[in-house]
TIKOLNU-857818 format. One record per residue (C-alpha): residue in one letter; x, y, z. Coordinates in nm, 3 decimals. Layout:
BEGIN
{resn a, c1 X, c2 Y, c3 Z}
...
***
This chain:
BEGIN
{resn x, c1 6.045, c2 -2.187, c3 5.497}
{resn x, c1 5.673, c2 -2.149, c3 5.557}
{resn x, c1 5.551, c2 -1.960, c3 5.859}
{resn x, c1 5.207, c2 -1.902, c3 6.009}
{resn x, c1 4.923, c2 -2.114, c3 6.132}
{resn x, c1 4.903, c2 -2.346, c3 5.832}
{resn x, c1 5.142, c2 -2.505, c3 5.586}
{resn x, c1 5.179, c2 -2.367, c3 5.234}
{resn x, c1 5.041, c2 -2.695, c3 5.099}
{resn x, c1 4.726, c2 -2.661, c3 5.308}
{resn x, c1 4.686, c2 -2.295, c3 5.217}
{resn x, c1 4.736, c2 -2.373, c3 4.848}
{resn x, c1 4.465, c2 -2.637, c3 4.872}
{resn x, c1 4.230, c2 -2.384, c3 5.030}
{resn x, c1 4.304, c2 -2.121, c3 4.768}
{resn x, c1 4.266, c2 -2.370, c3 4.485}
{resn x, c1 3.929, c2 -2.478, c3 4.623}
{resn x, c1 3.818, c2 -2.118, c3 4.650}
{resn x, c1 3.917, c2 -2.056, c3 4.288}
{resn x, c1 3.749, c2 -2.372, c3 4.165}
{resn x, c1 3.429, c2 -2.288, c3 4.344}
{resn x, c1 3.423, c2 -1.924, c3 4.236}
{resn x, c1 3.562, c2 -1.906, c3 3.886}
{resn x, c1 3.664, c2 -2.094, c3 3.575}
{resn x, c1 3.979, c2 -2.304, c3 3.579}
{resn x, c1 4.221, c2 -2.215, c3 3.302}
{resn x, c1 4.385, c2 -2.555, c3 3.325}
{resn x, c1 4.734, c2 -2.419, c3 3.382}
{resn x, c1 4.987, c2 -2.600, c3 3.596}
{resn x, c1 5.055, c2 -2.492, c3 3.954}
{resn x, c1 5.384, c2 -2.307, c3 3.949}
{resn x, c1 5.665, c2 -2.297, c3 4.202}
{resn x, c1 5.900, c2 -2.026, c3 4.074}
{resn x, c1 5.846, c2 -1.790, c3 4.364}
{resn x, c1 6.141, c2 -1.604, c3 4.506}
{resn x, c1 6.213, c2 -1.395, c3 4.810}
{resn x, c1 6.307, c2 -1.460, c3 5.167}
{resn x, c1 5.953, c2 -1.437, c3 5.295}
{resn x, c1 5.869, c2 -1.805, c3 5.273}
{resn x, c1 5.895, c2 -2.081, c3 5.054}
{resn x, c1 2.905, c2 -0.564, c3 3.959}
{resn x, c1 2.778, c2 -0.258, c3 3.848}
{resn x, c1 2.579, c2 0.036, c3 3.998}
{resn x, c1 2.657, c2 0.382, c3 4.120}
{resn x, c1 3.020, c2 0.490, c3 4.127}
{resn x, c1 3.196, c2 0.513, c3 4.462}
{resn x, c1 3.330, c2 0.848, c3 4.572}
{resn x, c1 3.587, c2 0.964, c3 4.818}
{resn x, c1 3.483, c2 0.879, c3 5.170}
{resn x, c1 3.473, c2 1.090, c3 5.477}
{resn x, c1 3.780, c2 0.927, c3 5.627}
{resn x, c1 3.576, c2 0.765, c3 5.903}
{resn x, c1 3.797, c2 0.499, c3 6.060}
{resn x, c1 3.537, c2 0.340, c3 6.285}
{resn x, c1 3.540, c2 0.002, c3 6.111}
{resn x, c1 3.530, c2 -0.307, c3 6.327}
{resn x, c1 3.377, c2 -0.649, c3 6.358}
{resn x, c1 3.377, c2 -0.917, c3 6.093}
{resn x, c1 3.424, c2 -0.813, c3 5.730}
{resn x, c1 3.416, c2 -1.161, c3 5.582}
{resn x, c1 3.314, c2 -1.350, c3 5.893}
{resn x, c1 3.656, c2 -1.434, c3 6.035}
{resn x, c1 3.761, c2 -1.483, c3 6.395}
{resn x, c1 3.786, c2 -1.224, c3 6.663}
{resn x, c1 4.101, c2 -1.028, c3 6.738}
{resn x, c1 4.349, c2 -1.157, c3 6.992}
{resn x, c1 4.538, c2 -0.963, c3 7.257}
{resn x, c1 4.844, c2 -0.918, c3 7.033}
{resn x, c1 4.904, c2 -0.852, c3 6.667}
{resn x, c1 4.689, c2 -0.676, c3 6.412}
{resn x, c1 4.316, c2 -0.672, c3 6.386}
{resn x, c1 4.308, c2 -0.467, c3 6.067}
{resn x, c1 4.461, c2 -0.523, c3 5.722}
{resn x, c1 4.474, c2 -0.276, c3 5.432}
{resn x, c1 4.510, c2 -0.455, c3 5.096}
{resn x, c1 4.632, c2 -0.258, c3 4.793}
{resn x, c1 4.634, c2 -0.420, c3 4.446}
{resn x, c1 4.822, c2 -0.228, c3 4.175}
{resn x, c1 4.725, c2 -0.376, c3 3.838}
{resn x, c1 4.894, c2 -0.302, c3 3.506}
{resn x, c1 4.621, c2 -0.187, c3 3.265}
{resn x, c1 4.826, c2 -0.201, c3 2.946}
{resn x, c1 4.724, c2 -0.379, c3 2.628}
{resn x, c1 4.904, c2 -0.709, c3 2.702}
{resn x, c1 4.749, c2 -0.776, c3 3.045}
{resn x, c1 4.413, c2 -0.946, c3 2.976}
{resn x, c1 4.516, c2 -1.298, c3 3.080}
{resn x, c1 4.701, c2 -1.176, c3 3.386}
{resn x, c1 4.404, c2 -0.968, c3 3.506}
{resn x, c1 4.179, c2 -1.270, c3 3.463}
{resn x, c1 4.420, c2 -1.491, c3 3.657}
{resn x, c1 4.437, c2 -1.241, c3 3.943}
{resn x, c1 4.058, c2 -1.211, c3 3.958}
{resn x, c1 4.027, c2 -1.590, c3 3.962}
{resn x, c1 4.278, c2 -1.616, c3 4.249}
{resn x, c1 4.118, c2 -1.353, c3 4.470}
{resn x, c1 3.822, c2 -1.543, c3 4.627}
{resn x, c1 4.036, c2 -1.832, c3 4.748}
{resn x, c1 4.310, c2 -1.597, c3 4.868}
{resn x, c1 4.070, c2 -1.393, c3 5.081}
{resn x, c1 3.890, c2 -1.701, c3 5.210}
{resn x, c1 4.222, c2 -1.844, c3 5.325}
{resn x, c1 4.325, c2 -1.511, c3 5.482}
{resn x, c1 3.998, c2 -1.520, c3 5.677}
{resn x, c1 4.053, c2 -1.874, c3 5.802}
{resn x, c1 4.426, c2 -1.832, c3 5.875}
{resn x, c1 4.476, c2 -1.497, c3 6.044}
{resn x, c1 4.421, c2 -1.512, c3 6.417}
{resn x, c1 4.324, c2 -1.145, c3 6.413}
{resn x, c1 3.985, c2 -1.008, c3 6.327}
{resn x, c1 3.870, c2 -0.975, c3 5.966}
{resn x, c1 3.865, c2 -0.596, c3 5.937}
{resn x, c1 3.990, c2 -0.524, c3 5.585}
{resn x, c1 4.022, c2 -0.236, c3 5.341}
{resn x, c1 4.068, c2 -0.358, c3 4.981}
{resn x, c1 4.159, c2 -0.112, c3 4.705}
{resn x, c1 4.260, c2 -0.147, c3 4.339}
{resn x, c1 4.468, c2 0.106, c3 4.149}
{resn x, c1 4.606, c2 0.090, c3 3.796}
{resn x, c1 4.932, c2 0.211, c3 3.644}
{resn x, c1 4.850, c2 0.548, c3 3.491}
{resn x, c1 4.628, c2 0.851, c3 3.529}
{resn x, c1 4.392, c2 0.850, c3 3.231}
{resn x, c1 4.553, c2 0.612, c3 2.985}
{resn x, c1 4.474, c2 0.633, c3 2.615}
{resn x, c1 4.107, c2 0.731, c3 2.636}
{resn x, c1 4.154, c2 1.106, c3 2.658}
{resn x, c1 3.909, c2 1.336, c3 2.482}
{resn x, c1 4.171, c2 1.421, c3 2.222}
{resn x, c1 4.264, c2 1.060, c3 2.151}
{resn x, c1 3.899, c2 0.960, c3 2.129}
{resn x, c1 3.844, c2 1.224, c3 1.862}
{resn x, c1 4.158, c2 1.150, c3 1.659}
{resn x, c1 4.208, c2 0.779, c3 1.722}
{resn x, c1 4.567, c2 0.847, c3 1.835}
{resn x, c1 4.749, c2 0.591, c3 2.051}
{resn x, c1 4.517, c2 0.319, c3 1.919}
{resn x, c1 4.222, c2 0.487, c3 2.088}
{resn x, c1 4.008, c2 0.391, c3 1.789}
{resn x, c1 4.031, c2 0.021, c3 1.884}
{resn x, c1 4.093, c2 0.053, c3 2.260}
{resn x, c1 3.846, c2 0.328, c3 2.349}
{resn x, c1 3.608, c2 0.417, c3 2.066}
{resn x, c1 3.509, c2 0.069, c3 1.952}
{resn x, c1 3.462, c2 -0.126, c3 2.281}
{resn x, c1 3.120, c2 -0.115, c3 2.444}
{resn x, c1 2.988, c2 0.142, c3 2.194}
{resn x, c1 3.258, c2 0.392, c3 2.288}
{resn x, c1 3.182, c2 0.375, c3 2.658}
{resn x, c1 3.524, c2 0.511, c3 2.756}
{resn x, c1 3.481, c2 0.811, c3 2.527}
{resn x, c1 3.115, c2 0.890, c3 2.587}
{resn x, c1 3.086, c2 0.859, c3 2.967}
{resn x, c1 3.144, c2 1.126, c3 3.231}
{resn x, c1 3.416, c2 1.040, c3 3.480}
{resn x, c1 3.508, c2 1.230, c3 3.793}
{resn x, c1 3.844, c2 1.383, c3 3.878}
{resn x, c1 3.954, c2 1.089, c3 4.093}
{resn x, c1 3.894, c2 0.849, c3 3.802}
{resn x, c1 4.167, c2 1.042, c3 3.618}
{resn x, c1 4.415, c2 1.054, c3 3.912}
{resn x, c1 4.704, c2 0.810, c3 3.929}
{resn x, c1 4.702, c2 0.626, c3 4.261}
{resn x, c1 4.330, c2 0.676, c3 4.323}
{resn x, c1 4.116, c2 0.371, c3 4.385}
{resn x, c1 3.965, c2 0.235, c3 4.065}
{resn x, c1 3.585, c2 0.227, c3 4.075}
{resn x, c1 3.490, c2 0.285, c3 3.710}
{resn x, c1 3.717, c2 0.087, c3 3.471}
{resn x, c1 3.670, c2 0.170, c3 3.103}
{resn x, c1 3.807, c2 0.078, c3 2.763}
{resn x, c1 3.884, c2 -0.248, c3 2.586}
{resn x, c1 3.877, c2 -0.546, c3 2.822}
{resn x, c1 3.749, c2 -0.336, c3 3.114}
{resn x, c1 3.429, c2 -0.360, c3 3.314}
{resn x, c1 3.290, c2 -0.051, c3 3.134}
{resn x, c1 3.053, c2 0.020, c3 3.423}
{resn x, c1 3.074, c2 0.185, c3 3.763}
{resn x, c1 3.132, c2 -0.063, c3 4.045}
{resn x, c1 2.890, c2 -0.071, c3 4.336}
{resn x, c1 3.103, c2 -0.050, c3 4.648}
{resn x, c1 2.947, c2 -0.075, c3 4.991}
{resn x, c1 3.012, c2 0.242, c3 5.193}
{resn x, c1 3.066, c2 0.472, c3 4.893}
{resn x, c1 3.443, c2 0.482, c3 4.913}
{resn x, c1 3.696, c2 0.397, c3 4.645}
{resn x, c1 3.780, c2 0.074, c3 4.827}
{resn x, c1 3.592, c2 -0.208, c3 4.996}
{resn x, c1 3.530, c2 -0.205, c3 5.369}
{resn x, c1 3.363, c2 -0.420, c3 5.632}
{resn x, c1 3.011, c2 -0.520, c3 5.531}
{resn x, c1 3.078, c2 -0.551, c3 5.156}
{resn x, c1 2.806, c2 -0.799, c3 5.049}
{resn x, c1 2.979, c2 -0.926, c3 4.733}
{resn x, c1 3.352, c2 -0.934, c3 4.797}
{resn x, c1 3.450, c2 -1.143, c3 4.492}
{resn x, c1 3.212, c2 -0.974, c3 4.251}
{resn x, c1 3.312, c2 -0.624, c3 4.356}
{resn x, c1 3.679, c2 -0.704, c3 4.333}
{resn x, c1 3.624, c2 -0.849, c3 3.984}
{resn x, c1 3.453, c2 -0.527, c3 3.879}
{resn x, c1 3.734, c2 -0.312, c3 4.013}
{resn x, c1 4.024, c2 -0.535, c3 3.904}
{resn x, c1 3.909, c2 -0.572, c3 3.544}
{resn x, c1 4.094, c2 -0.251, c3 3.471}
{resn x, c1 4.121, c2 -0.332, c3 3.102}
{resn x, c1 4.379, c2 -0.281, c3 2.830}
{resn x, c1 4.350, c2 0.088, c3 2.740}
{resn x, c1 4.609, c2 0.211, c3 2.987}
{resn x, c1 4.906, c2 0.422, c3 2.883}
{resn x, c1 5.180, c2 0.214, c3 2.714}
{resn x, c1 5.430, c2 0.348, c3 2.972}
{resn x, c1 5.328, c2 0.144, c3 3.275}
{resn x, c1 5.407, c2 0.313, c3 3.607}
{resn x, c1 5.298, c2 0.090, c3 3.897}
{resn x, c1 5.547, c2 0.247, c3 4.139}
{resn x, c1 5.436, c2 0.598, c3 4.053}
{resn x, c1 5.087, c2 0.473, c3 4.131}
{resn x, c1 5.212, c2 0.327, c3 4.461}
{resn x, c1 5.381, c2 0.649, c3 4.567}
{resn x, c1 5.071, c2 0.849, c3 4.481}
{resn x, c1 4.847, c2 0.607, c3 4.673}
{resn x, c1 5.069, c2 0.654, c3 4.980}
{resn x, c1 5.057, c2 1.033, c3 4.954}
{resn x, c1 4.906, c2 1.256, c3 5.218}
{resn x, c1 4.700, c2 1.433, c3 4.954}
{resn x, c1 4.512, c2 1.123, c3 4.841}
{resn x, c1 4.461, c2 0.997, c3 5.196}
{resn x, c1 4.346, c2 1.327, c3 5.344}
{resn x, c1 3.979, c2 1.358, c3 5.449}
{resn x, c1 3.903, c2 1.532, c3 5.120}
{resn x, c1 4.130, c2 1.305, c3 4.911}
{resn x, c1 4.028, c2 1.038, c3 4.663}
{resn x, c1 4.138, c2 0.757, c3 4.897}
{resn x, c1 4.022, c2 0.916, c3 5.223}
{resn x, c1 4.056, c2 0.678, c3 5.515}
{resn x, c1 4.219, c2 0.389, c3 5.324}
{resn x, c1 4.550, c2 0.382, c3 5.507}
{resn x, c1 4.518, c2 0.319, c3 5.880}
{resn x, c1 4.797, c2 0.355, c3 6.135}
{resn x, c1 4.669, c2 0.055, c3 6.331}
{resn x, c1 4.655, c2 -0.180, c3 6.030}
{resn x, c1 4.922, c2 -0.373, c3 5.843}
{resn x, c1 4.953, c2 -0.289, c3 5.474}
{resn x, c1 4.969, c2 -0.564, c3 5.208}
{resn x, c1 5.076, c2 -0.437, c3 4.864}
{resn x, c1 5.033, c2 -0.662, c3 4.559}
{resn x, c1 5.156, c2 -0.530, c3 4.225}
{resn x, c1 5.126, c2 -0.711, c3 3.895}
{resn x, c1 5.289, c2 -0.610, c3 3.566}
{resn x, c1 5.440, c2 -0.781, c3 3.263}
{resn x, c1 5.641, c2 -0.472, c3 3.166}
{resn x, c1 6.022, c2 -0.522, c3 3.194}
{resn x, c1 6.093, c2 -0.155, c3 3.123}
{resn x, c1 6.190, c2 0.107, c3 3.381}
{resn x, c1 5.934, c2 0.382, c3 3.333}
{resn x, c1 5.853, c2 0.494, c3 3.688}
{resn x, c1 6.012, c2 0.800, c3 3.844}
{resn x, c1 6.288, c2 0.761, c3 4.104}
{resn x, c1 6.398, c2 0.413, c3 4.210}
{resn x, c1 6.347, c2 0.127, c3 4.456}
{resn x, c1 6.488, c2 0.317, c3 4.754}
{resn x, c1 6.254, c2 0.612, c3 4.700}
{resn x, c1 5.955, c2 0.381, c3 4.651}
{resn x, c1 6.046, c2 0.195, c3 4.970}
{resn x, c1 6.088, c2 0.520, c3 5.163}
{resn x, c1 5.747, c2 0.649, c3 5.050}
{resn x, c1 5.575, c2 0.337, c3 5.178}
{resn x, c1 5.759, c2 0.332, c3 5.509}
{resn x, c1 5.687, c2 0.701, c3 5.564}
{resn x, c1 5.318, c2 0.640, c3 5.503}
{resn x, c1 5.330, c2 0.368, c3 5.769}
{resn x, c1 5.482, c2 0.599, c3 6.029}
{resn x, c1 5.833, c2 0.462, c3 5.981}
{resn x, c1 5.735, c2 0.102, c3 6.056}
{resn x, c1 5.862, c2 -0.116, c3 5.769}
{resn x, c1 5.759, c2 -0.428, c3 5.964}
{resn x, c1 5.395, c2 -0.329, c3 5.914}
{resn x, c1 5.420, c2 -0.385, c3 5.538}
{resn x, c1 5.410, c2 -0.692, c3 5.311}
{resn x, c1 5.502, c2 -0.652, c3 4.943}
{resn x, c1 5.399, c2 -0.912, c3 4.684}
{resn x, c1 5.519, c2 -0.877, c3 4.324}
{resn x, c1 5.405, c2 -1.065, c3 4.015}
{resn x, c1 5.674, c2 -0.956, c3 3.768}
{resn x, c1 5.838, c2 -1.056, c3 3.437}
{resn x, c1 6.186, c2 -1.095, c3 3.586}
{resn x, c1 6.199, c2 -1.473, c3 3.533}
{resn x, c1 6.360, c2 -1.688, c3 3.264}
{resn x, c1 6.162, c2 -1.690, c3 2.943}
{resn x, c1 5.879, c2 -1.479, c3 3.078}
{resn x, c1 5.885, c2 -1.207, c3 2.815}
{resn x, c1 5.961, c2 -1.392, c3 2.494}
{resn x, c1 5.967, c2 -1.756, c3 2.591}
{resn x, c1 6.343, c2 -1.787, c3 2.561}
{resn x, c1 6.521, c2 -1.473, c3 2.671}
{resn x, c1 6.692, c2 -1.392, c3 3.002}
{resn x, c1 6.502, c2 -1.232, c3 3.292}
{resn x, c1 6.400, c2 -0.870, c3 3.243}
{resn x, c1 6.280, c2 -0.616, c3 3.496}
{resn x, c1 6.540, c2 -0.639, c3 3.772}
{resn x, c1 6.413, c2 -0.316, c3 3.929}
{resn x, c1 6.097, c2 -0.502, c3 4.035}
{resn x, c1 6.305, c2 -0.770, c3 4.204}
{resn x, c1 6.525, c2 -0.511, c3 4.374}
{resn x, c1 6.220, c2 -0.340, c3 4.523}
{resn x, c1 6.064, c2 -0.663, c3 4.651}
{resn x, c1 6.397, c2 -0.778, c3 4.797}
{resn x, c1 6.423, c2 -0.459, c3 5.005}
{resn x, c1 6.138, c2 -0.592, c3 5.223}
{resn x, c1 6.334, c2 -0.901, c3 5.329}
{resn x, c1 6.112, c2 -1.160, c3 5.495}
{resn x, c1 5.812, c2 -0.942, c3 5.413}
{resn x, c1 5.864, c2 -0.957, c3 5.035}
{resn x, c1 5.765, c2 -1.224, c3 4.782}
{resn x, c1 5.802, c2 -1.228, c3 4.404}
{resn x, c1 5.679, c2 -1.472, c3 4.137}
{resn x, c1 5.650, c2 -1.487, c3 3.760}
{resn x, c1 5.357, c2 -1.296, c3 3.614}
{resn x, c1 5.368, c2 -1.528, c3 3.314}
{resn x, c1 5.251, c2 -1.839, c3 3.497}
{resn x, c1 4.876, c2 -1.794, c3 3.499}
{resn x, c1 4.798, c2 -1.992, c3 3.811}
{resn x, c1 4.879, c2 -1.772, c3 4.107}
{resn x, c1 4.762, c2 -2.024, c3 4.370}
{resn x, c1 5.104, c2 -2.112, c3 4.508}
{resn x, c1 5.211, c2 -1.747, c3 4.513}
{resn x, c1 4.914, c2 -1.641, c3 4.725}
{resn x, c1 4.952, c2 -1.950, c3 4.944}
{resn x, c1 5.302, c2 -1.840, c3 5.037}
{resn x, c1 5.177, c2 -1.484, c3 5.077}
{resn x, c1 4.920, c2 -1.589, c3 5.338}
{resn x, c1 5.195, c2 -1.732, c3 5.559}
{resn x, c1 5.391, c2 -1.403, c3 5.540}
{resn x, c1 5.083, c2 -1.192, c3 5.606}
{resn x, c1 4.989, c2 -1.411, c3 5.902}
{resn x, c1 5.330, c2 -1.375, c3 6.064}
{resn x, c1 5.340, c2 -1.001, c3 5.995}
{resn x, c1 5.001, c2 -0.965, c3 6.155}
{resn x, c1 5.101, c2 -1.172, c3 6.461}
{resn x, c1 5.413, c2 -0.960, c3 6.521}
{resn x, c1 5.251, c2 -0.622, c3 6.462}
{resn x, c1 5.225, c2 -0.378, c3 6.751}
{resn x, c1 4.974, c2 -0.101, c3 6.673}
{resn x, c1 5.089, c2 0.251, c3 6.763}
{resn x, c1 4.956, c2 0.390, c3 7.088}
***
């Protein structure tokens, strides 16, 4: 069942238009295998911010806030940066402009957003040692691409921290340049002049990540007090008076994160002051028929278990269908209702 101010069909049309206007069409079919009870640029590198939370007004030019519900949304995208993820990263980047345009036109609240990208490891394959020896395929994933950019460039400590916002993707298939982010943080804020272009720079995390993908370890780290403290890498990203929308995308069916779905859930709820209703979780996973090898049974049930824990606030779809329009259309309806029902802490 679709909830919110617009139907899923109308939202899907808006997202598809946004994608068509902003990026190439890969010609893939619109898919419908979503599950869950929540409704059918380069420049100087960003650094940790001061934690200033005084962000208001129109980020993308949306409507003003109402008397009830949220007027702030924190978007977190956790993107698998392993060697098999090029097509999926491209599909996500292509979906983003239409998704955000539809969020802007659908939510009755104001358009005050934080948007951050993290990947699924700390420093991946492009360590100094691997660059020198070629171990872990670093010769082809780190040394060769972009004249060895990932091996010959200075990166700061936050660039090597799991759960920190990605602002300088490097390696094969990555941006291989620092992303210019308005405000100097490791995430986008109100006033970002090139929303789609900056997201594309951040989200092109590349293929040189560690072969053991750990999106939930990244999530737990992103939620941590240490990374969100005034001196932390993600200073000021999480706001008590905002809803949190988590999107994670991975094609890995293996269970390589620490702990389990309950611990991941608890970490997110704790970071939101105990309010699980202030969170939306969107998963693009391989746990669908034929996703991994074209014929095998679903794999990656731990992803589905985690998404299902969020009830009406969770939505899962196949990562293998490279048109994410319908998925984000259904997500908008969930986000809209979550926003409408949110009561900010006093």
